[in-house]
C-alpha positions in Angstrom: 0.0 0.0 0.0 1.4 3.4 -1.0 2.3 5.6 1.9 0.2 8.7 2.1 1.2 12.1 3.4 -0.7 13.5 6.5 -2.1 16.4 4.4 -3.2 14.0 1.6 -4.9 11.8 4.2 -6.8 14.7 5.7 -7.8 15.8 2.1 -9.1 12.3 1.4 -11.1 12.2 4.6 -12.7 15.6 3.6 -13.9 14.3 0.2 -17.5 15.5 0.8 -16.3 19.1 1.3 -13.8 19.4 -1.5 -16.0 21.8 -3.5 -16.2 24.3 -0.6 -12.5 24.0 0.2 -11.5 24.6 -3.5 -13.8 27.6 -3.7 -12.2 29.0 -0.5 -8.8 28.6 -2.0 -9.8 30.4 -5.3 -11.5 33.2 -3.4 -8.4 33.6 -1.1 -6.1 33.8 -4.1 -8.2 36.4 -5.9 -8.4 38.3 -2.7 -4.7 38.4 -2.4 -4.3 39.6 -6.0 -6.8 42.4 -5.3 -4.9 43.3 -2.1 -1.8 44.1 -4.3 -3.8 46.7 -6.3 -3.8 49.5 -3.6 0.1 49.5 -3.5 0.4 50.2 -7.3 -2.3 52.9 -6.9 -0.4 54.4 -3.9 2.8 54.5 -5.9 1.0 56.5 -8.6 -0.3 58.9 -6.0 3.2 59.4 -4.6 4.6 60.0 -8.1 1.9 62.6 -8.7 2.8 64.3 -5.3 6.5 64.4 -6.2 5.5 65.9 -9.6 3.7 68.7 -7.8 0.2 67.8 -9.0 -2.4 69.8 -7.0 -5.7 68.9 -8.8 -7.8 66.6 -6.6 -9.4 65.1 -9.8 -6.0 63.6 -10.7 -5.9 61.7 -7.4 -9.5 60.6 -7.2 -9.3 57.6 -9.5 -6.3 56.2 -7.7 -7.9 56.8 -4.3 -11.1 54.9 -5.4 -8.8 52.2 -6.7 -7.2 51.8 -3.3 -10.6 51.7 -1.6 -12.0 49.1 -4.1 -8.9 46.9 -3.8 -9.0 46.8 0.0 -12.8 46.2 0.1 -12.8 43.4 -2.5 -9.7 41.8 -0.8 -11.5 41.9 2.6 -14.7 40.6 1.3 -13.2 37.7 -0.7 -10.7 36.7 2.1 -13.4 36.7 4.8 -15.7 34.7 2.5 -12.9 32.2 1.9 -12.2 31.7 5.6 -16.0 31.4 6.3 -16.3 28.7 3.7 -13.2 26.8 4.8 -14.3 26.8 8.4 -17.8 25.6 7.6 -16.3 22.8 5.5 -13.7 22.0 8.2 -16.1 21.6 11.1 -18.3 19.3 8.9 -15.2 17.2 8.1 -14.1 17.0 11.8 -17.6 15.9 12.8 -17.5 13.1 10.2 -14.0 12.0 11.4 -15.1 11.8 15.0 -18.2 9.8 14.0 -15.9 7.4 12.1 -13.6 7.1 15.1 -16.5 6.4 17.5 -18.0 3.9 15.1 -14.6 2.1 15.0 -14.1 2.0 18.7 -16.5 -0.8 19.6 -14.9 -3.1 17.0 -11.4 -2.8 18.4 -10.0 -5.7 20.6 -10.8 -5.2 24.2 -7.1 -5.4 25.1 -6.3 -2.5 22.8 -9.0 -0.4 24.4 -7.9 -1.3 27.9 -4.2 -0.8 27.3 -4.7 2.8 26.4 -5.6 5.3 29.1 -8.6 7.5 29.0 -6.3 10.4 28.4 -4.9 8.7 25.3 -8.3 8.2 23.9 -9.3 11.8 24.7 -6.1 13.0 22.9 -6.9 10.9 19.8 -10.6 11.7 19.5 -10.6 15.3 20.8 -7.1 16.8 20.5 -5.7 15.2 17.4 -8.9 15.7 15.5 -9.0 19.3 16.7 -5.4 19.8 15.4 -6.7 19.1 11.8 -8.7 22.4 12.0 -5.6 24.5 11.3 -4.7 22.4 8.2 -8.1 22.4 6.7 -9.5 25.8 7.7 -6.3 27.9 7.4 -3.5 25.9 5.6 -5.4 25.2 2.4 -6.8 28.7 1.7 -4.2 30.9 3.5 -1.1 29.0 2.6 -2.1 28.8 -1.0 -2.9 32.5 -1.1 0.2 33.4 0.8 2.4 31.5 -1.7 0.6 33.1 -4.7 1.1 36.6 -3.2 4.9 36.6 -3.1 5.0 34.9 -6.6 2.8 37.6 -8.1 4.9 40.3 -6.3 8.1 38.8 -7.6 6.8 38.7 -11.2 5.7 42.3 -10.9 9.2 43.3 -9.6 10.9 41.5 -12.5 8.6 43.4 -14.9 9.5 46.7 -13.2 13.3 46.2 -12.7 15.0 42.8 -12.7 18.0 44.2 -10.8 15.9 45.2 -7.8 13.9 42.0 -8.1 17.1 39.9 -7.6 18.3 42.2 -4.8 15.0 41.8 -3.0 15.8 38.0 -2.7 19.2 38.6 -1.1 17.9 38.5 2.5 16.2 35.1 2.2 19.3 32.9 2.5 20.1 34.7 5.9 16.5 34.2 7.1 16.5 30.5 6.0 19.7 30.0 7.9 18.2 31.1 11.1 15.0 29.1 10.4 17.1 26.0 10.0 18.5 26.5 13.5 15.0 26.1 14.8 13.6 23.5 12.5 16.5 21.1 12.8 15.2 19.5 16.0 11.5 20.1 15.3 10.5 16.4 15.0 12.1 15.5 18.3 10.7 18.6 20.0 7.2 18.0 18.7 7.3 14.3 19.8 8.3 15.4 23.3 5.4 18.0 23.3 2.9 15.3 22.3 4.2 13.0 25.1 4.0 15.8 27.7 0.5 16.8 26.8 -0.7 13.2 26.6 0.7 12.5 30.1 -1.0 15.6 31.5 -4.3 14.8 29.9 -4.2 11.2 31.1 -3.4 12.2 34.7 -6.1 14.9 34.7 -8.9 12.6 33.4 -7.8 9.8 35.8 -7.8 12.3 38.7 -11.3 13.6 37.9 -12.8 10.1 37.3 -11.3 8.7 40.5 -11.9 11.7 42.8 -14.4 9.9 45.0 -12.1 6.9 45.6 -9.1 9.3 46.2 -11.1 11.1 48.9 -12.4 7.9 50.4 -8.9 6.6 50.9 -7.5 10.0 51.9 -5.1 10.1 48.9 -6.1 13.6 47.8 -2.8 15.3 48.6 -0.7 12.6 46.9 -2.9 12.4 43.8 -3.2 16.2 43.5 0.6 16.6 43.7 1.0 14.1 40.9 -1.5 16.0 38.8 0.1 19.4 39.5 3.6 17.9 38.7 2.3 16.8 35.2 0.7 20.2 34.5 3.9 22.0 35.5 6.0 19.6 33.5 3.8 20.2 30.4 4.1 24.0 30.8 7.8 23.8 31.5 8.4 21.7 28.3 6.7 24.3 26.1 8.5 27.1 27.9 11.9 25.5 27.3 11.0 24.7 23.7 9.9 28.3 23.0 13.0 29.7 24.7 15.3 27.5 22.6 13.5 28.6 19.5 13.2 32.3 20.3 16.5 33.6 18.8 16.3 31.7 15.6 12.6 32.5 15.0 13.0 36.2 15.9 16.0 36.6 13.5 14.2 34.7 10.7 11.1 36.8 11.0 13.3 40.0 11.1 15.1 39.1 7.9 12.2 37.6 5.8 10.5 41.0 5.3 13.8 43.1 5.3 14.1 43.6 1.5 14.5 47.3 2.1 18.1 46.6 3.3 19.1 46.0 -0.3 16.4 47.8 -2.3 16.8 51.2 -0.8 20.6 51.7 -1.1 21.0 50.0 -4.5 17.7 51.6 -5.8 19.0 55.0 -4.8 22.3 54.2 -6.5 20.5 53.2 -9.8 18.3 56.3 -9.6 21.1 58.7 -9.1 23.0 57.2 -12.0 19.9 57.6 -14.2 19.2 53.9 -14.9 16.0 53.8 -12.7 13.0 56.1 -12.9 11.5 57.7 -9.8 8.1 56.0 -10.6 9.6 52.6 -10.8 11.7 53.1 -7.7 8.7 54.2 -5.7 6.6 51.3 -7.0 9.2 48.7 -6.1 9.4 50.2 -2.6 
């Protein structure tokens, strides 16, 4: 049997909602494209200001273009997220129903060997974790990949030199990102284990509270519960602390194209090989 990727498996489980998810992706992509329009209009407005244009009628079409771009982008993007969330919650409901239908057919030993916290993690937590992939990853990731591609194409059409220079900061950002992602699989496995142990202890404590009180074991059991909760919190704290420098530097460099565009663009402009309108539009 061919091994399937997690995203591919989730997509297969959501077969009945493919039409809504695809529509959400299309709307999100169109929305992102419309969101680029105001920046080109703003560049035109700045060029008119630099040229000393004082007639309001010269600015009005561009101002209306900015407003229309933002309104259409907001409408389409919100519609995309609404559709993707409705489809997602329908899919999650179906997945949980399939899990609960499967449960009575499992061997009794399999059911008994797993703690109630483990079953809660599978049926509640792991199914919940699919919400991000379905409701956000498909429409938002697709749109957020299309946006930089469209912008890069526009930059190459405007000035290929500045387009290449805008990419110069990415290797530095990826270098810092690799510092964080190198141990991600190990760190995530540890997070799942810590959360599972906390959930299992919590459910067992709640279910056995009457027995615990009857045998005067409240202090001991509560200490065990608080230790697991603190251990879970500490694990995530340590993980985030280890990742903080790499993630902060990566997020600082990813949008830092002005480090190269401004000095080199000014150099090209002063030497006459770049027009003011193109320079402003690229910025």
